[in-house]
Backbone as JSON, one array per atom type, in Angstrom:
{
  "sequence": "MSRVLSFCLAALVVLLAAAAEKTLDAQYFIWNGDQVGCLLFEVLWKATERGVRVRLYNPLPHRGSRALGYMTDFGRLNRRMHNKSFTVDNQASVVGGRNIANEYFGAGRQNYFAEIR",
  "N": [[85.09, 105.35, 45.96], [86.9, 105.35, 48.13], [85.6, 103.75, 49.99], [85.7, 101.24, 48.78], [88.48, 100.81, 48.8], [88.85, 100.72, 51.58], [87.42, 98.39, 52.31], [88.91, 96.53, 50.89], [91.4, 96.69, 52.19], [90.66, 95.8, 54.76], [89.86, 93.21, 54.1], [92.3, 92.18, 53.22], [93.82, 92.15, 55.6], [92.32, 90.3, 57.11], [92.56, 88.01, 55.47], [95.35, 87.62, 55.56], [95.65, 87.06, 58.28], [94.21, 84.69, 58.43], [95.86, 83.07, 56.96], [98.11, 82.81, 58.48], [100.79, 80.96, 59.9], [102.71, 80.63, 61.93], [103.31, 83.0, 63.56], [101.65, 85.98, 64.67], [101.48, 89.35, 64.85], [100.04, 92.19, 66.2], [99.57, 95.65, 66.33], [97.91, 98.26, 67.59], [96.31, 101.4, 68.29], [93.66, 101.98, 68.8], [91.04, 99.72, 69.27], [88.05, 98.74, 68.66], [84.99, 97.24, 69.93], [83.22, 96.64, 67.84], [81.68, 95.71, 64.65], [83.94, 95.37, 62.86], [86.07, 95.14, 64.71], [85.26, 92.85, 66.19], [85.15, 90.92, 64.15], [87.87, 90.75, 63.34], [89.0, 89.98, 65.77], [87.84, 87.46, 66.09], [89.03, 86.09, 63.94], [91.69, 86.17, 64.79], [91.47, 84.67, 67.12], [90.8, 82.16, 66.08], [93.19, 81.67, 64.8], [94.9, 81.27, 66.98], [93.85, 78.88, 67.88], [94.75, 77.23, 65.9], [97.33, 77.01, 66.59], [98.95, 79.2, 66.2], [101.07, 81.77, 67.35], [99.85, 84.54, 68.83], [100.27, 87.94, 69.27], [99.24, 90.86, 70.81], [99.45, 94.36, 70.86], [98.83, 97.22, 72.66], [99.33, 100.4, 73.66], [97.96, 101.95, 75.56], [96.78, 100.71, 77.98], [99.1, 100.35, 79.5], [99.85, 102.77, 80.44], [98.52, 103.77, 82.63], [97.9, 105.98, 85.32], [99.2, 108.04, 84.09], [97.9, 108.66, 81.77], [96.0, 110.53, 82.4], [97.43, 112.88, 82.43], [97.5, 113.69, 79.8], [95.29, 115.28, 79.41], [95.84, 117.9, 80.01], [98.25, 118.46, 78.85], [98.85, 119.15, 75.86], [100.88, 119.03, 73.98], [102.24, 116.66, 74.58], [100.16, 114.93, 74.1], [99.96, 114.94, 71.31], [102.21, 113.54, 70.69], [101.75, 110.93, 71.21], [101.55, 107.33, 70.74], [101.14, 106.44, 67.46], [101.53, 104.37, 65.8], [100.61, 101.69, 63.69], [100.37, 98.33, 63.02], [100.36, 95.15, 61.41], [101.54, 92.08, 61.4], [102.42, 89.09, 59.85], [103.74, 85.96, 60.37], [106.32, 87.0, 60.33], [106.78, 87.78, 57.74], [104.98, 89.17, 56.1], [103.57, 92.4, 56.21], [101.14, 94.81, 57.19], [101.04, 98.16, 57.36], [100.23, 101.37, 58.7], [97.79, 104.02, 58.97], [95.32, 103.09, 60.03], [93.05, 102.29, 62.54], [91.43, 99.66, 64.44], [88.3, 99.58, 63.88], [84.87, 100.21, 63.04], [84.49, 102.77, 61.83], [86.91, 103.34, 60.63], [87.08, 101.67, 58.5], [84.89, 102.06, 56.94], [82.63, 100.6, 57.61], [80.59, 101.17, 59.33], [77.62, 103.08, 60.09], [78.19, 105.68, 59.43], [80.75, 107.23, 57.5], [83.66, 108.25, 58.61], [86.22, 108.78, 57.8], [88.32, 109.34, 54.98], [90.13, 108.46, 52.0], [93.04, 110.26, 51.11], [94.28, 111.79, 48.32]],
  "CA": [[86.37, 104.69, 45.82], [87.53, 105.14, 49.43], [84.92, 102.61, 50.65], [86.26, 100.03, 48.17], [89.83, 100.65, 49.36], [88.72, 100.33, 52.97], [87.04, 96.99, 52.37], [90.05, 95.74, 50.4], [92.39, 96.63, 53.26], [90.12, 94.93, 55.79], [89.92, 91.85, 53.58], [93.71, 91.77, 53.21], [94.21, 91.83, 56.99], [91.64, 89.05, 57.49], [93.18, 86.92, 54.72], [96.68, 87.39, 56.12], [95.48, 86.39, 59.57], [93.75, 83.32, 58.17], [96.97, 82.33, 56.37], [99.23, 82.74, 59.42], [101.18, 79.61, 60.29], [103.54, 80.61, 63.13], [103.17, 84.16, 64.43], [100.82, 87.09, 64.23], [101.7, 90.48, 65.74], [99.16, 93.31, 65.87], [99.81, 96.83, 67.17], [96.91, 99.29, 67.28], [96.0, 102.3, 69.39], [92.22, 101.83, 69.05], [90.44, 98.47, 68.82], [86.67, 98.79, 69.17], [84.24, 95.99, 69.96], [82.16, 96.72, 66.84], [81.73, 94.66, 63.64], [85.31, 95.18, 62.4], [86.87, 94.64, 65.83], [84.86, 91.48, 66.51], [85.56, 90.05, 63.04], [89.31, 90.5, 63.41], [89.26, 89.21, 66.99], [87.46, 86.07, 65.81], [90.07, 85.51, 63.08], [92.87, 85.96, 65.63], [91.17, 83.56, 68.03], [90.93, 80.93, 65.29], [94.62, 81.46, 64.56], [95.46, 80.65, 68.19], [93.39, 77.49, 67.92], [95.6, 76.49, 64.95], [98.68, 76.97, 67.14], [99.67, 80.42, 65.86], [101.33, 82.65, 68.5], [99.28, 85.86, 68.56], [100.65, 88.98, 70.24], [98.56, 92.14, 70.61], [100.07, 95.45, 71.61], [98.11, 98.49, 72.75], [100.08, 101.09, 74.71], [97.14, 102.68, 76.51], [96.67, 100.11, 79.32], [100.37, 100.42, 80.22], [100.11, 104.15, 80.86], [97.95, 103.97, 83.95], [97.47, 107.34, 85.67], [99.84, 109.03, 83.21], [96.94, 109.03, 80.73], [95.31, 111.75, 82.83], [98.29, 114.01, 82.09], [97.21, 114.13, 78.44], [94.19, 116.23, 79.4], [96.34, 119.27, 80.11], [99.52, 118.58, 78.14], [98.51, 118.85, 74.48], [102.11, 118.68, 73.27], [102.47, 115.23, 74.78], [99.05, 114.24, 73.45], [100.28, 114.8, 69.9], [103.35, 112.63, 70.52], [101.39, 109.58, 71.61], [101.83, 106.29, 69.75], [100.21, 106.35, 66.33], [101.92, 103.25, 64.95], [99.69, 100.59, 63.5], [100.98, 97.31, 62.19], [99.81, 93.81, 61.45], [102.61, 91.29, 60.79], [102.12, 87.66, 59.82], [104.88, 85.06, 60.17], [107.5, 87.83, 60.05], [106.96, 87.79, 56.29], [104.11, 90.16, 55.45], [103.06, 93.39, 57.16], [100.3, 95.92, 56.77], [101.31, 99.27, 58.26], [99.53, 102.57, 58.28], [97.03, 104.81, 59.91], [93.98, 102.61, 60.34], [92.8, 101.54, 63.76], [90.47, 98.58, 64.23], [86.97, 100.06, 64.23], [84.01, 100.39, 61.87], [84.65, 104.05, 61.14], [88.16, 103.37, 59.86], [86.95, 100.8, 57.33], [83.64, 102.36, 56.25], [81.67, 99.54, 57.87], [79.52, 101.66, 60.19], [76.57, 103.88, 59.44], [78.83, 106.88, 58.91], [82.15, 107.08, 57.11], [84.31, 109.42, 59.17], [87.53, 108.96, 57.22], [88.4, 109.13, 53.54], [91.48, 108.43, 51.47], [93.51, 111.52, 50.57], [95.19, 111.52, 47.21]],
  "C": [[87.01, 104.41, 47.18], [86.89, 103.96, 50.16], [85.47, 101.29, 50.09], [87.66, 99.76, 48.71], [89.79, 100.19, 50.81], [88.38, 98.86, 53.11], [88.17, 96.09, 51.89], [91.12, 95.61, 51.47], [91.93, 95.71, 54.38], [90.19, 93.47, 55.35], [91.35, 91.32, 53.57], [94.16, 91.36, 54.6], [93.59, 90.51, 57.42], [92.26, 87.86, 56.77], [94.58, 86.6, 55.23], [96.59, 86.65, 57.44], [95.07, 84.94, 59.38], [94.88, 82.46, 57.62], [98.15, 82.16, 57.32], [99.49, 81.3, 59.84], [101.92, 79.57, 61.62], [103.25, 81.76, 64.08], [102.26, 85.21, 63.79], [100.97, 88.2, 65.27], [100.84, 91.65, 65.29], [99.4, 94.44, 66.86], [98.85, 97.92, 66.71], [96.64, 100.13, 68.51], [94.52, 102.15, 69.79], [91.76, 100.5, 68.47], [89.05, 98.42, 69.43], [86.02, 97.41, 69.12], [83.06, 96.02, 69.01], [82.33, 95.6, 65.82], [83.17, 94.35, 63.21], [86.17, 94.58, 63.51], [86.54, 93.2, 66.17], [85.27, 90.5, 65.41], [87.05, 89.73, 63.13], [89.67, 89.71, 64.66], [88.94, 87.73, 66.77], [88.52, 85.37, 64.94], [91.34, 85.25, 63.88], [92.67, 84.78, 66.58], [91.32, 82.22, 67.3], [92.39, 80.63, 64.98], [95.27, 80.82, 65.79], [95.05, 79.19, 68.31], [94.18, 76.61, 66.95], [97.04, 76.4, 65.44], [99.53, 78.17, 66.79], [99.86, 81.25, 67.14], [100.85, 84.04, 68.12], [99.69, 86.81, 69.67], [99.96, 90.28, 69.85], [99.25, 93.2, 71.45], [99.2, 96.69, 71.5], [98.75, 99.24, 73.91], [99.23, 101.73, 75.79], [97.05, 102.01, 77.89], [97.95, 100.22, 80.14], [100.64, 101.82, 80.78], [99.55, 104.46, 82.24], [97.52, 105.41, 84.17], [98.12, 108.4, 84.79], [98.88, 109.49, 82.1], [96.18, 110.3, 81.11], [96.11, 113.0, 82.49], [98.05, 114.54, 80.69], [96.15, 115.23, 78.4], [94.67, 117.68, 79.45], [97.63, 119.5, 79.33], [99.33, 118.19, 76.68], [99.73, 118.51, 73.64], [102.41, 117.19, 73.38], [101.37, 114.4, 74.12], [99.36, 113.98, 71.98], [101.47, 113.89, 69.65], [103.01, 111.21, 70.93], [101.59, 108.6, 70.45], [100.74, 106.26, 68.68], [100.54, 105.17, 65.42], [100.81, 102.22, 64.88], [100.39, 99.58, 62.61], [100.32, 95.96, 62.43], [100.79, 92.92, 60.69], [102.32, 89.8, 60.95], [103.39, 86.88, 59.49], [106.18, 85.79, 59.86], [107.8, 87.94, 58.56], [106.16, 88.88, 55.59], [103.55, 91.09, 56.51], [102.14, 94.38, 56.46], [100.55, 97.01, 57.8], [100.56, 100.5, 57.77], [98.66, 103.15, 59.36], [95.65, 104.34, 60.24], [93.95, 101.88, 61.67], [91.76, 100.48, 63.45], [89.11, 99.04, 64.77], [86.18, 100.28, 62.94], [84.32, 101.66, 61.1], [85.92, 104.14, 60.32], [88.08, 102.55, 58.57], [85.63, 101.02, 56.59], [82.56, 101.33, 56.49], [80.5, 100.01, 58.72], [78.48, 102.43, 59.39], [77.14, 105.15, 58.82], [80.26, 106.57, 58.54], [82.87, 108.35, 57.54], [85.62, 109.75, 58.5], [87.49, 108.67, 55.74], [89.86, 109.11, 53.12], [91.82, 109.8, 50.9], [94.5, 111.2, 49.47], [96.02, 112.73, 46.91]]
}
């Protein structure tokens, strides 16, 4: 059941991106260059070709050398940004705990995450 939910969520994000007319805002902590990451990147690229303004936010590159401080300060590590959101035309949003990577959507060889009920 969790694999079906994962694929449905991935399909919803792709369909929303394909339907975007004006803006598309994506905020994720992890975005891998695997099947899921490349598929969503391709959909976003096509949206820009249609004239959609696409904004991606990932806080890690903005941290610079401060990221090294996480190695010894576990309290701060647990307070890092966990927000994930995908908003289309300021009308529809998908929010939650999934990053953009195979393992979060059950698309890889192993399924590392499962839905908790």
